[in-house]
C-alpha positions, -999 to +999 in steps of 0.1 A: +000+000+000+013+035-009+023+056+021+001+087+020+016+102+052+027+138+045+039+171+060+026+204+047+051+232+050+033+266+049+051+297+037+028+322+053+037+350+030+026+356-006+061+356-023+063+328-049+101+334-049+103+326-011+080+295-015+101+282-044+133+287-023+118+268+006+107+240-017+141+238-033+160+236+000+137+208+012+146+186-019+174+168-001+151+161+029+126+145+006+152+120-005+157+109+031+122+113+044+098+083+051+069+108+046+060+132+017+069+168+022+048+194+004+052+232+003+025+259-002+024+296-002-003+320+012-020+340-016-033+374-004-008+376+025+019+402+028+051+395+008+070+392+041+066+396+078+081+431+083+059+442+112+039+426+140+007+436+122+018+415+092+020+384+115-014+393+130-030+396+095-015+363+084-027+343+114-062+336+101-048+328+067-026+301+082-056+288+101-076+285+069-049+267+051-046+241+078-084+237+079-086+231+041-056+209+037-053+174+053-018+164+065-002+145+093+019+175+104+022+211+095+052+234+096+048+272+097+078+283+077+083+318+091+105+326+121+078+348+136+055+317+137+024+337+127-008+321+140+010+292+158-008+295+192-042+300+176-039+270+152-027+247+180-058+258+200-081+253+170-067+219+160-055+204+192-050+169+178-027+179+150+011+181+149+018+218+142+053+233+145+065+268+142+100+269+127+111+298+150+101+281+182+114+248+171+148+262+161+153+279+194+144+247+213+169+227+192+196+253+199+190+248+236+197+211+233+229+215+213+247+244+229+250+266+260+243+300+243+227+308+210+223+339+188+200+347+159+208+363+125+177+385+119+166+402+087+162+437+103+159+456+135+121+450+134+127+413+132+151+416+161+124+432+183+100+403+175+127+378+183+135+394+216+098+392+226+096+355+215+127+347+236+112+364+267+079+346+262+097+313+260+116+320+292+151+313+277+166+348+277+195+337+300+209+316+271+203+341+243+232+364+233+210+385+210+200+389+174+220+406+147+203+421+117+214+422+081+191+451+069+172+429+044+139+413+038+126+378+031+127+381-007+162+396-008+174+368+016+168+342-012+199+357-030+234+342-023+248+378-026+239+384+011+264+358+023+290+383+034+264+402+055+253+369+070+289+360+079+295+394+095+263+390+116+272+355+126+307+366+136+293+393+158+271+367+176+300+343+181+320+372+195+292+378+220+295+342+231+271+322+209+281+285+206+254+280+179+238+304+154+202+302+142+192+318+109+161+339+116+142+336+084+129+307+062+146+324+032+180+319+047+181+281+045+207+281+016+232+299+038+234+272+065+264+252+051+286+282+040+279+299+073+290+268+093+322+267+072+330+304+077+319+307+114+332+274+128+301+268+148+269+249+142+242+268+123+205+258+125+182+262+096+147+267+111+127+251+083+149+220+080+149+216+117+111+219+120+105+194+091+128+169+108+111+174+141+077+168+124+090+136+108+101+124+143+067+133+158+049+114+131+070+083+136+066+086+174+028+086+171+029+057+147+052+038+170+030+044+200-001+030+184-012-003+198-034-028+180-066-036+200-065-068+220-085-097+205 
């Protein structure tokens, strides 16, 4: 029987360029994954999450996508995790991961202190709030912006700015660096090589966590006694 288990990765902005970049970076995960990995965008949403109001506007759109698309797990592919708390409340039985929250949790299991490369100063403000709300500020060295946006971050031309931001975080004491945007996935390997520390790609991290959660649920199922 064909395995129809799948993960839906939601790019919660309307940029087709960003959706394509996420889909492209997940190709090597598909080759290893026991479940299907699909990616979709969010037509009608802002082209990026520049402000908190963008995240607030996107939240009901994410909720609608999850309601209309059946999957075994969902990943919100934006570091701000727009709508995450609301969709978990609305769909309590579903596996729903936010790539920002998940990446931070992974960083805590792999290193003592972490830092985040952010797109802009506004992104930095949202990340600081997230860290405070998660209660992990004591292990956070800060965020360092690169004065960019989600669409521009799909370009490899930003690598030098990414490296400079990462070096600043390492200088502050970061043992691990998190890229703070779904568009930054393609920078993970060159950043690790240039910085000499582990770099977490939030989307890949959340997809792998979703695969693990699916397998855990499947493994915990018990056949009814005869």
